[in-house]
Structure formats: structure tokens, C-alpha cells
C-alpha positions in Angstrom: 19.0 -22.0 -12.0 21.6 -23.6 -9.7 21.2 -27.1 -8.2 20.7 -26.9 -4.4 23.4 -28.2 -2.2 21.1 -30.0 0.2 18.0 -32.2 -0.6 14.6 -30.6 -0.4 13.4 -33.2 2.0 14.6 -36.3 3.8 15.0 -39.5 1.8 11.8 -41.6 1.6 9.3 -38.7 2.0 7.5 -38.8 -1.4 4.1 -37.8 -2.7 2.2 -39.3 -5.6 0.8 -37.3 -8.5 -1.4 -38.6 -11.3 -2.4 -36.5 -14.3 -6.0 -37.2 -15.3 -7.3 -34.0 -16.8 -7.3 -34.7 -20.6 -10.3 -35.5 -22.7 -8.9 -38.3 -24.8 -10.7 -37.4 -28.0 -9.4 -40.4 -29.9 -11.2 -42.9 -27.6 -14.5 -41.3 -28.7 -17.3 -42.1 -28.0 -16.4 -43.5 -24.6 -14.8 -40.1 -23.6 -18.4 -38.8 -23.2 -19.0 -41.2 -20.3 -15.5 -41.8 -18.8 -12.4 -39.7 -18.2 -9.8 -41.9 -19.9 -8.0 -42.8 -16.7 -11.3 -44.2 -15.4 -11.5 -46.8 -18.2 -11.3 -50.3 -16.6 -8.5 -52.8 -16.9 -10.0 -56.1 -15.6 -12.8 -54.2 -13.8 -10.7 -51.6 -12.1 -10.0 -48.1 -13.4 -6.5 -47.4 -14.7 -6.2 -44.8 -11.9 -7.0 -47.4 -9.2 -4.2 -49.7 -10.5 -1.8 -46.7 -10.3 -2.9 -45.7 -6.8 -2.3 -49.3 -5.7 1.2 -49.2 -7.2 2.0 -46.0 -5.4 0.6 -47.4 -2.1 2.9 -50.4 -2.5 5.8 -48.0 -2.3 4.6 -46.5 1.0 3.2 -43.4 -0.7 -0.1 -42.6 1.0 -0.6 -38.9 -0.1 -1.7 -38.5 -3.7 -2.7 -35.5 -5.8 -4.8 -36.2 -8.9 -4.9 -33.4 -11.5 -8.4 -33.4 -12.9 -10.3 -31.7 -15.7 -12.6 -33.5 -18.2 -15.5 -35.3 -16.3 -13.7 -34.7 -13.1 -16.8 -35.4 -11.1 -16.6 -39.1 -12.1 -13.1 -39.3 -10.6 -14.0 -37.4 -7.5 -17.1 -39.5 -6.9 -15.3 -42.8 -7.3 -12.2 -42.1 -5.2 -13.5 -39.5 -2.7 -10.8 -38.7 -0.2 -9.0 -42.0 -0.9 -9.8 -43.6 2.5 -11.4 -46.6 0.8 -8.0 -47.4 -0.7 -6.0 -46.5 2.4 -4.6 -43.3 1.0 -5.3 -39.6 1.2 -6.3 -38.0 -2.1 -6.5 -34.3 -3.0 -7.6 -32.9 -6.3 -6.2 -30.0 -8.3 -8.0 -28.8 -11.4 -6.3 -28.0 -14.7 -8.7 -25.6 -16.4 -6.9 -25.5 -19.7 -5.3 -28.6 -21.2 -2.0 -27.1 -22.5 0.3 -30.1 -22.1 1.9 -32.2 -19.5 4.3 -29.6 -18.2 1.4 -27.2 -17.8 -0.5 -29.8 -15.8 2.4 -30.4 -13.5 2.8 -26.7 -13.0 -0.6 -26.5 -11.4 0.9 -28.4 -8.5 3.7 -26.1 -7.5 2.0 -24.5 -4.5 0.7 -27.9 -3.4 4.0 -29.8 -3.3 7.2 -29.1 -1.4 8.7 -32.6 -1.4 9.7 -35.1 -4.1 6.9 -36.7 -6.0 6.3 -39.8 -8.1 4.4 -38.8 -11.3 2.2 -41.0 -13.4 0.3 -40.2 -16.6 -3.2 -41.4 -15.9 -4.0 -42.8 -19.3 -1.1 -45.3 -19.4 -1.5 -48.8 -17.9 1.8 -50.1 -16.4 3.0 -53.5 -15.4 6.2 -52.7 -13.5 8.9 -54.6 -11.7 10.6 -53.2 -8.6 9.2 -49.6 -8.8 11.1 -49.0 -5.6 14.3 -48.9 -7.7 13.2 -45.4 -8.8 13.2 -44.3 -5.1 16.5 -45.9 -4.4 18.1 -44.2 -7.4 16.7 -40.9 -6.3 17.9 -41.3 -2.8 21.4 -42.2 -4.1 21.5 -38.7 -5.6 20.8 -37.1 -2.3 17.1 -36.5 -2.9 17.8 -33.9 -5.7 17.2 -34.2 -9.4 15.0 -36.7 -11.2 14.5 -40.3 -12.3 12.8 -41.5 -15.5 11.2 -44.9 -15.9 12.4 -46.3 -19.2 12.1 -49.5 -21.2 14.1 -51.1 -24.0 11.6 -51.1 -26.8 11.9 -53.2 -30.0 8.9 -51.5 -31.7 10.1 -48.2 -33.1 6.6 -46.9 -33.5 6.1 -47.2 -29.7 9.1 -45.0 -29.1 7.9 -42.5 -31.7 4.6 -42.3 -29.9 6.3 -41.5 -26.6 9.8 -40.1 -26.1 13.3 -41.2 -26.7 16.0 -41.2 -24.0 19.8 -41.1 -24.3 21.9 -42.1 -21.4 25.6 -42.4 -20.6 27.4 -45.4 -19.2 26.3 -44.6 -15.6 22.6 -44.4 -16.5 22.5 -40.6 -16.4 20.1 -39.0 -18.9 21.7 -36.6 -21.3 18.9 -36.1 -23.9 15.2 -36.6 -24.2 13.2 -36.1 -27.5 9.4 -36.0 -27.6 7.9 -38.2 -30.3 11.1 -38.5 -32.3 11.0 -38.9 -36.1 14.5 -40.4 -36.2 15.5 -42.9 -33.5 19.0 -43.0 -32.0 18.5 -46.0 -29.8 15.8 -48.3 -28.4 15.3 -46.6 -25.1 11.7 -45.4 -24.6 10.5 -43.1 -21.8 7.4 -44.6 -20.2 5.6 -41.7 -18.6 6.6 -42.4 -14.9 8.8 -39.9 -13.3 10.3 -39.1 -9.8 11.3 -35.4 -9.3 12.4 -33.2 -6.6 10.4 -30.0 -6.3 13.2 -28.1 -8.0 11.7 -29.3 -11.3 9.2 -26.5 -11.1 12.0 -24.0 -11.8 12.6 -25.8 -15.1 8.9 -25.9 -15.9 8.6 -22.1 -15.5 11.3 -21.7 -18.2 9.5 -24.1 -20.6 8.2 -22.5 -23.8 5.3 -23.9 -25.9 6.5 -26.3 -28.6 6.1 -25.7 -32.3 4.9 -29.3 -32.8 1.8 -29.3 -30.6 1.7 -25.7 -29.2 1.8 -27.2 -25.7 4.1 -27.1 -22.8 5.9 -30.5 -23.1 7.4 -32.1 -20.0 10.2 -33.5 -22.1 11.3 -29.9 -22.8 11.3 -29.2 -19.1 13.4 -32.2 -18.4 16.0 -31.2 -21.0 16.1 -27.7 -19.4 16.5 -29.4 -16.1 19.4 -31.5 -17.4 21.1 -28.5 -19.1 20.9 -26.7 -15.8 23.2 -29.3 -14.3 20.6 -31.3 -12.4 21.2 -35.0 -12.5 18.5 -37.2 -14.0 18.8 -41.0 -14.0 17.1 -43.6 -16.2 15.6 -46.6 -14.4 14.4 -49.8 -16.2 11.4 -50.7 -14.1 8.7 -51.3 -16.7 7.8 -54.8 -18.0 5.2 -53.5 -20.3 3.0 -50.5 -20.7 0.0 -49.5 -22.7 -1.1 -46.0 -23.7 -4.9 -46.3 -24.0 -5.6 -44.1 -27.0 -8.2 -45.9 -29.1 -11.1 -48.2 -28.2 -9.2 -51.2 -29.6 -6.3 -50.4 -27.2 -8.7 -50.8 -24.2 -9.8 -54.2 -25.5 -6.2 -55.3 -26.2 -4.8 -54.1 -22.9 -7.5 -56.0 -21.0 -6.8 -59.2 -22.9 -3.1 -58.8 -22.3 -3.5 -58.2 -18.5 -5.9 -61.2 -18.2 -3.0 -63.3 -19.6 -0.6 -61.6 -17.3 -2.5 -62.6 -14.2 -3.4 -66.1 -15.5 -7.2 -65.6 -15.8 -9.5 -66.4 -18.7 -12.3 -64.0 -17.7 -13.1 -61.4 -15.0 -16.7 -61.0 -13.8 -17.6 -58.4 -11.2 -19.4 -59.9 -8.1 -22.5 -57.8 -8.7 -22.9 -58.9 -12.4 -25.7 -61.3 -13.3 -24.8 -63.7 -16.0 -27.1 -66.3 -17.5 -25.8 -69.7 -16.1 -25.4 -71.1 -19.7 -23.6 -68.1 -21.1 -20.1 -68.9 -22.4 -17.4 -66.4 -21.5 -14.1 -66.6 -23.4 -11.7 -63.7 -22.6 -14.6 -61.6 -21.3 -14.5 -58.7 -18.8 -17.9 -58.2 -17.3 -18.4 -55.1 -15.2 -20.4 -54.3 -12.0 -24.2 -54.5 -12.3 -24.1 -56.0 -15.8 -26.9 -58.3 -16.6 -26.8 -60.9 -19.4 -30.2 -62.4 -19.8 -29.6 -65.2 -22.4 -27.1 -68.1 -23.0 -24.9 -66.1 -25.4 -21.2 -66.3 -26.0 -19.1 -63.3 -25.1 -15.6 -63.6 -26.7 -12.7 -61.2 -26.2 -15.0 -58.4 -25.2 -15.7 -55.9 -22.4 -19.1 -55.2 -21.0 -18.9 -52.0 -19.1 -20.7 -51.4 -15.7 -24.5 -51.1 -15.7 -25.0 -52.6 -19.1 -28.0 -54.8 -19.8 -27.4 -57.3 -22.6 -30.7 -58.8 -23.8 -29.9 -59.9 -27.3 -29.2 -63.5 -28.4 -26.3 -62.9 -30.8 -22.6 -63.7 -30.0 -20.6 -60.7 -28.8 -17.0 -60.9 -30.1 -14.2 -58.3 -30.1 -16.6 -55.6 -28.7 -16.8 -53.0 -26.0 -20.4 -52.4 -24.8 -21.8 -49.8 -22.5 -25.4 -48.8 -21.7 -25.9 -47.2 -25.0 -22.6 -47.7 -27.0 -21.3 -50.7 -28.9 -18.0 -50.6 -30.6 -16.6 -53.5 -32.6 -12.8 -53.7 -32.5 -11.7 -56.4 -34.9 -8.2 -57.8 -34.2 -5.4 -56.5 -36.4 -4.5 -58.8 -39.2 -0.9 -59.6 -40.1 
């Protein structure tokens, strides 16, 4: 595999891709009702936040890779016109890893693409820096969003990145046991279409018996393609367990300077007290209860009189997520 001498497309021509096919078994039981990327952060699905981020970069053509409960995603977003973008859907029939999901796109994409993992919520700064970095390489190669991470567990749950003095990536390690620096890969990538050649060469890993995108990236680098690291992430949250959803909503409420978020169609008793609450569309709260650090998902009817604290409620599920104690 030899790097092409000319870019695959003119600078600035970029598509968006969001991977949203996985089942997310560890967020059970909500995975029976929602694809994980459709879980709400302050009353908007993670996916919708990501689409808006892509749109802010001038990306108006987006492919969503779907699988588990794909009809929920298709029904919510349709063709994307409500959000001012064009959305197409590609099905991943077997969930065999991130690289396998990306490979489903080869016949659909002939230009560079910005890739997000649909179950990670991002608060980013200057995402356009990824585009500028890519264009500085002539529109060939790749760019990885990275973050200096003080929590070693967060790196071990994602992937580690080694760079040289010019920000070129030399090594990526999926879920490293031993850390060699504090640089974490964040699950946002910008690739030229030549990455598909590397994905075709990617074997299944021994660790998870999947096709890992980090393996593809290392093959890409070893084939003399240039891959840059770009620090554009303020914070990110991989929504894995129900408590993560609660914590991420609370953190984002603080980020945007709000105490609560109540959907316009929600009906809340005038004497109810909300403290760090996210109340979804068509929710009804009949009594003057307290809702503290909790999420009430769309369409839920709350008729009890007890305080709701550190909980996620849907129409027929209630999960208590007590805060971690030091």
C-alpha cells in the first residue's frame, strides 16, 4: 500500500460518519428501548449533538451506520432535513468491531470523512483544527482527536497515542494495560478514503475477537501514511452504564450554566421542585414532588408522591444510580 501522490479530493470537501450500530449491553435495561446513541443529554440524543457539531464545520452530508434498534434512529432523524443536513443509513448486520463498521462504508464514500463514535458525548473546542491539520497534509492521511488525560483508567478504557515533536502519531494501543504517556484517543477521526486499504488488511484481535480501528490506524501509519494528533476535546464521556448517563447530563447542565432542563411539552406540577433534573418530552408529573439529580425520559407519567433522587425513569423502568463515594 503506497501513499497517493495527490489528494483524493479537494480541501474542504468532507463527509460525516457516525457509528451507531452497537447494542450497548452494559447500559441494560435501557438498551431494550434505545440505541445507545439515542440516549438524551439534556433532552437531545447524543447523535443529535454530534450532527450539530458536524454541521458547524460545514459538513452537511452524513452517513449513520445503524444496527440495533435502527428504526428508532431512522424515525427520529429521517433524511436529516429537519436539522439542515442530508442523512443516509448503512446497516452493519454483524457487530464485529469499529473497523468492521467503517468498512461497510467503502462503497459509499470517496472523499475524506469525519468519523464519530455514536455512544461518546463530546464537548470540543475548535473542531475545525482537525480539518486544518488534514488540509495541511494535502488532504491525505488522517487526524486523531486526542486529549491529555490525568485519569489513567480513562486511557485504559480507550486507546493510548504516542506522538513525535511535530504532532505526528507513531503508535496507537487499544485499551493499554501499561501507560507510556497521558495522551488519550477520543474516538473522533478524520480520514482520507485511503484508510479503507488499511482496514482491508486488519486482522481480528486476540483481545476481543473484533476488527479494531486502532489496528487499522497502526497499519496505516506503518504504510507511511501521515497521521496527526489534534487536541480539540475539552471533555468526553463514553456512556457505558446507566450512572454514566446521569453523570454526563449533570456535567453538561453545569457546562451550559443551567440548573434543570424541561422539554416544552412536559407537564410538571407547579409546586414540584426540580434540582438538577432533566425532564423529557411529554412527561407528566402530577404531584408536588422533588426531582433531584434525575432524568425522566420522554413519555413517562410520574404519579407517585415520593422524592425522586439519583434516578433514571422511563415508562416502565426505574434505575437508582447512587453517586460514587470517595
